[in-house]
N, C-alpha and C positions, 0 to 999 in steps of 0.2 A: 587535607582532602586530596583525593586522587585527581589527576588531570588527564587530558587526552593528548597523546603524542602523535604529531603529524609525520607520517612516513613518506619520504620522497624518493626512495630508491629500493630496488630489490635487495641489494646488499644490506641496507639498513633494516629492512623487514626481517631478513634471515638472521642477522646478528641479534636483533632485539628478541625475536621469538625463541631463538635457541639459547639465549642467556637466561631465560626465565625457568624457574623450577617446574617440574612436570605437574605439580599441583596447582599452578597458577591458571586461573580462568582468563582467557584472552578475548576481549571484545573487539572485533575488527569491523570498522565502519567504512563502507565503500561509498564514495560520493563523486559528483562532478560539479564544477563551479557554475554551470549554467542551469542546473535543475533546481527549481525553487523548493521542492520538498526536502532537498538535502540540507537547506538552511534550518528547517524545522528539526530535522534529525540531529543536526549538530547541537542545537539548543537542548534537545531532550537528553542527549548523551552527556553534555557538560553538567546538566543538572543531576543526572544519575551518578556521574563520576564524583561529584562533590560530596555525595552522601557516603562514600567509602573512604575511610581514613587510610593513609599510606601505612603499610606494614613491611617488616623485614623478616623473612623474605616476602615479596609481594604475593597477595592472594588473588589480586585482580589487576588486569592491565588493559587500558583503553587505547586503541590505535585507530587512526584515521588515514585513509588512502584515497587518492584521486584514481578512480577506476580506469579512466582513459589514459592517464599518464603512466600507469603501471599495468598494461594489458596482460602480461604473463601471469601476474598474481591474480588478476580478476578472472582470467580463464581457468586457473587452477581451482577456483572456488565456484565455477559456473555462474559468475555474475553476468547477467544479461540485462539488468535494469537497476536503477538507483532511485532512492537510497536503498542499500542492501547491508544487512547486518549478519555477521558470522560469529558464533560463539564456539570457541574450541578450548580444549585442554589436553595436554600431553600429545599434541599433534593430531588429535581426533576432533572432527566437527561434531558438536553436540546439538546445535540448532541453527537454523537460518530464518531470518525475518526480512521480508520484502515490504517496502513502504515505510511511512513515517507515523504510524499509529502509536501514540505515546503509551497507551495501555498495553499493547502487544509487546512493545520494546521493553518496557519496564518489567512486565511479567516474565519475559524470556530471560532477562539478565538476572532477576532475583531467583528464578527457578534453578539456575546453575551456580550463582555466586552468593546466594543468600541476600538478605536485606541489608542496606547500608545502615550506618550508625545514626544518621540524622535525617532520615527520609521525611520526617515531619516538619523540617525546617526549610525544605527546598520547594521548587515549583511543581513537583509531582507528589502532592500530599497523599497519605493513605486515606482510605475511606473513613468517614466519621461515623461514630455510633451516637445515636440520639435517644435519650431516655425522656419519655413524656413526664412532665411534672404534674403533680396533683392539682396545682393551681390552674394549669392549662385545661385540664378536664372540666373544672368548675366553670371557667370562662366559656368553654365550648357549650356547656349546658345552658348558660345564660343567653348566649347568642342564639341558640335554637329557639328559646322561648320568645325572644323579642323580634326575630326575623319573620314573623308572620302572626296574624291574629288567630286565636283559637275560637273562631266563629264559624261562619258559613264556609264549608269546604275545609274545616279546621285541620290542625296538624302542622301548620307552619310549612316552611319551605322544605323541611326534611321529608315531608310526605307528598310533595307536589309531583305531579306527573303531567306532561303535556297532553292536551285533549285533541280530538280530531279537528276542532275548529280553530286551534291556535295557529298563528302564522308560522310559516316555515322559517327556520333559522339557517338553513344551508341548502344549496342546490341538490336536487336528487341525482344520484349517480349510482349505477350498479357497481358492485365490487369488481366485476370483470372490466368495465370501462375504466375504473380507477387503476387497475393493474396494468392495462394497456398503456395508459398515459404515463404511468410511472416508468414502465419499461422503455417507452419511446424516449423519455427524457434521459434515461440512463444511457441508452445507445447513442443519442446525440452527443452526450459528454464523452463517451468512450472513443468515438471516431475522431474526436479532437484532442484526445489526451496527450498526443505527441504529434509533431509535424508529419511524421509518417507512422501510421498504425497498421499492424499486421494482425489479422484475426486468423489463427492457425490451429492445427491439431497438434497439441503438445507444446513444447517450448523450443527456442532456438538451439539450446544445448541438447535437447532430446526430442526431435520431431517425431510425430506419430504417424506420418504418412509421407510418401515420396514427394508429393506436390509441395507440401509445406517445407520439406527439407530443401527442395530445389529453390524455392523462392527466398528462403533464408540465405542460401549460398549466393544468390544474385545480389541481394541487399548488401551482404558483406563484401562481395567483389566490387560493388559500386561505391563502397565506403559510406553508406547511408546510415545516419543516426535514426533509429526507429524504435517504437514501442511495440508491444505485442499483447495479445490476449489469447489465452489458451481456452478455446471454446469447448474443449472436452471437460473442463472443470466447472462449467456452468451451462446447464441445458437450456435455461431461460434465454441466455444471450445467444446460444447456438441457434435456437429456433427463431428468435426474434431477428437476428441479423439477416436471415434468408429473406424475410419480408422487407425489412428496413432497406437492404441493398437491392432488393429485387434480383437476387442472385442465389441460385439454389445450392451451390457447392462452396467448399473451402479449399485453400485459403482465399481470403478477401483482403485487398490492400486499399488503404485510404491515404491520400496525400493532401495536406492542407484542409482536412475535413471533408474532402470530396472523394467519392468512390472512384477508384481506378479500374478495378476488375480482379479477375483471378490470375493464375499463373500465365495462361496463354496470352491474355491481354497485356500483362506486364512485359512479356517477351516481345510482343508486337510493338509496344511503345518504344522499347529500347532499340529495336531494329530500325524503326523509322526515325528515331531521335535519340542518338547515343547520350545526349546531355539531358535526358528526361529528368534525372534525379539531381541535376546540378544545384538546385536551390536547397537541397536537403543533405548535401555531403558535409560531413564534419570530421572525417578521418581519412587517412591515406587509403588508396584503393586496396581492397582486400582486407581492411581492418575496420569493418563496419562498426559504428558506435552503438550506444544504447540510450534509451530514453527513460524518463521517469517511470517508476513502477506504477502499475495500475491495479486497483483493488480487484481481486478475484476470489471466488469462493474456493479457496484452497487452504490447507493447514498452514500455520505460520512457518513450519519447517520446510515447506515446499519451496523450491527454487523457482522464482517467477521472473 
């Protein structure tokens, strides 16, 4: 079975990738030791790799890199969050997947490398096909006959419908109220997804407004490890955050789950307290780190 090779230097990465045939599909996994989702990604990739038998010349190669230890390589692939998967062949990037969704990762790998030889024996089994047996149908018919008396209001449970006088089984709630509560819960989780969370227009590697670009530059200059959410990719979050934060514009910055403010407020905080981000620094000044990837409504190929 194939295994995952841990790459610890730029030279090792260049040597390995250049030694492979142009037909080899290379699966590059970027991780950090502190991000919990990376452990899940590691397990997913080990499982997938084990389903591909080694061949000569190799048709697939799995590599694992510490994104923060090898920043030059990370930047070359626009890695701004982990876990992050890059699939490439002949020096060309075929697809990128952000996050540790097992289904997305497996689908992306199989899309470009084909299915492994023993995928049915590993932890990510293919979907099962179920054929209903004739005996099951007969048992179902008997159950219908005995699960209710053919008398008053006959027809058994299969024909039962609740009446106006029947007790309520769930609290009444309009669909709008339910949607608001669901969004509120989602936003509460988002602002705490990383110690520092930036809600911005675009991504750190491709900001879509000058204010977002400026605040990204400040975080990098301060060496802050941060997560981000591209509000242009999700209108529901974009609208919801204005009310949630009671702040009408973007970018919006959260630290420790608490709202800091927009660009002007961040500048003011740093001017009054140069150590404002002291508790969130994880990289040398000017080498701002990255936080665990957050679910966004973007294609799997998008760099998040």
